[in-house]
C-alpha positions in Angstrom: -16.1 -8.7 15.6 -12.6 -8.2 17.2 -13.6 -4.0 16.3 -16.5 -4.5 18.9 -14.5 -6.1 21.3 -11.8 -3.9 21.6 -14.3 -0.2 21.8 -15.8 -2.7 24.4 -12.9 -3.4 26.3 -12.0 0.6 25.7 -15.3 1.6 27.2 -15.3 3.8 24.6 -19.1 3.5 22.4 -19.1 6.9 20.8 -19.8 7.2 17.0 -16.4 8.8 15.9 -14.4 5.4 17.4 -17.1 3.5 16.0 -16.4 5.2 12.8 -12.4 4.7 13.4 -13.2 0.7 13.8 -15.2 0.8 10.9 -12.6 2.9 8.9 -9.9 -0.4 10.4 -12.4 -2.9 9.0 -13.1 -1.7 6.5 -9.5 -1.2 5.5 -8.4 -4.6 6.1 -11.5 -5.8 4.3 -9.4 -4.0 0.9 -6.1 -5.5 1.6 -8.0 -9.0 1.8 -10.1 -8.5 -1.2 -7.0 -6.9 -2.8 -4.9 -9.9 -1.6 -7.4 -12.0 -3.8 -6.9 -10.3 -6.7 -3.5 -10.5 -6.9 -2.8 -14.4 -6.3 -3.5 -15.0 -9.5 -0.7 -12.9 -10.8 1.4 -14.6 -7.9 2.2 -11.2 -7.1 1.5 -9.4 -3.2 0.8 -5.7 -2.3 4.1 -5.4 -1.9 5.3 -6.9 -4.7 3.1 -5.2 -7.1 4.3 -1.9 -4.9 7.7 -2.3 -6.0 6.5 -3.2 -9.7 4.5 0.5 -9.6 7.4 2.4 -8.3 10.0 1.0 -10.6 7.6 1.2 -13.5 7.3 4.6 -12.5 10.8 6.3 -12.0 12.3 3.9 -15.1 15.1 2.3 -13.0 15.7 2.9 -9.3 18.0 2.2 -6.4 16.6 0.1 -3.9 17.4 3.0 -1.6 15.1 4.6 -4.1 12.2 2.5 -3.9 12.6 2.1 0.0 11.8 5.9 0.0 8.7 6.0 -2.4 7.4 3.2 -0.9 8.2 4.2 2.9 9.3 0.5 3.9 13.3 -0.1 4.6 15.7 -1.0 2.6 15.9 -4.9 4.0 12.6 -4.6 2.6 12.9 -3.6 -0.3 15.5 -6.0 -1.1 13.6 -9.2 -0.2 10.7 -8.0 -2.4 13.4 -7.4 -5.3 14.4 -10.7 -4.7 11.3 -12.6 -5.4 10.4 -10.2 -8.3 13.9 -10.8 -9.9 13.7 -14.9 -9.3 10.1 -14.1 -11.4 12.2 -12.3 -13.8 9.8 -9.6 -13.7 12.5 -7.2 -12.8 16.2 -6.9 -13.7 19.3 -5.6 -11.4 22.2 -4.0 -12.7 25.3 -2.3 -11.6 25.0 0.9 -11.0 26.5 3.2 -13.7 27.9 5.7 -11.3 28.2 4.5 -7.9 29.3 0.4 -7.3 27.8 -0.2 -4.2 24.5 0.7 -5.7 22.1 -1.7 -8.2 19.8 -0.2 -10.5 16.0 -2.1 -10.6 14.2 -2.0 -13.7 11.2 -3.9 -15.3 11.3 -7.1 -17.5 9.2 -7.1 -20.6 7.5 -9.7 -18.2 6.8 -6.8 -15.7 5.6 -4.2 -17.0 3.1 -7.3 -19.1 2.0 -8.1 -15.8 1.2 -4.3 -14.8 -0.8 -4.1 -18.3 -3.1 -7.2 -17.0 -3.9 -5.9 -13.7 -4.6 -2.2 -14.8 -8.1 -3.2 -16.6 -8.7 -5.4 -13.6 -8.1 -2.9 -10.8 -10.2 -0.4 -12.7 -13.0 -2.4 -13.0 -12.6 -3.2 -9.4 -12.6 0.4 -8.2 -15.2 1.4 -9.9 -17.1 -1.6 -8.9 -16.5 -0.5 -5.2 -16.9 3.4 -5.8 -20.6 2.4 -7.0 -21.3 2.0 -3.3 -20.4 5.3 -2.3 -23.4 8.8 -2.3 -21.5 11.1 -4.2 -22.9 13.3 -1.8 -21.3 11.9 1.4 -18.0 11.9 -0.7 -17.2 15.5 0.7 -17.6 15.2 4.1 -15.9 11.2 3.9 -13.0 12.3 2.4 -13.3 15.1 4.8 -13.2 12.8 7.6 -10.6 10.9 6.7 -8.1 13.5 5.9 -8.5 14.5 10.0 -8.3 11.0 10.7 -4.8 10.6 8.8 -3.9 14.4 10.4 -4.5 13.1 13.3 -2.4 9.6 13.5 0.3 11.5 11.4 1.0 14.1 14.5 0.5 11.2 16.3 3.0 9.0 15.1 5.4 11.8 14.5 5.1 12.8 18.1 8.0 11.7 21.3 6.6 8.5 22.5 6.8 9.9 25.8 3.9 12.6 25.0 1.7 9.5 24.0 2.2 7.8 27.5 
C-alpha cells in the first residue's frame, strides 16, 4: 500500500515508475525474509556481513571491514562489539599499528557461517524457482540500468538534483 500511495502522491503511474516501486517492495520483502532466517542465529544482516567480510580476509582491521561493507567505522565498531560479546570474533592489537586492531573469526564464528551456508543456498534456490529463466537477462539488464542511474544521482552534487 505504501508504494501505491507514493506513486499516487507523485502523480506517476507509468510502467517504469511501477517497476521501480516493485523493486523497492521486493527488496523490503527480501530484507524481512533474511532477518527472519538470521534471527534463530542471533544475527542481523550487518553482523552477518561483518562475519563474511572477516572470513574472506582472514584478519582485517575495522577500517578495512568498513570499506569492504560501505559503512562507517562507527557502525563497524558497534557490530564488532556485539560479535565479540557473542564470541564470534576476536579483536587483537594490530602487529604494526598500535592505534588499530585486527579482527578475526573465532571457531564459533566459523561454525555459524558453516551452518548458514546450506540454509542460504536452499533459500536462494527456492526464491530463484519463481523466476522465468527466459526473463532473467532482461531483468538483470533493467536492474543494472536502474542501479547505474541511482549511482549517478548519488554521486552528483545535491544542487544538481534540486
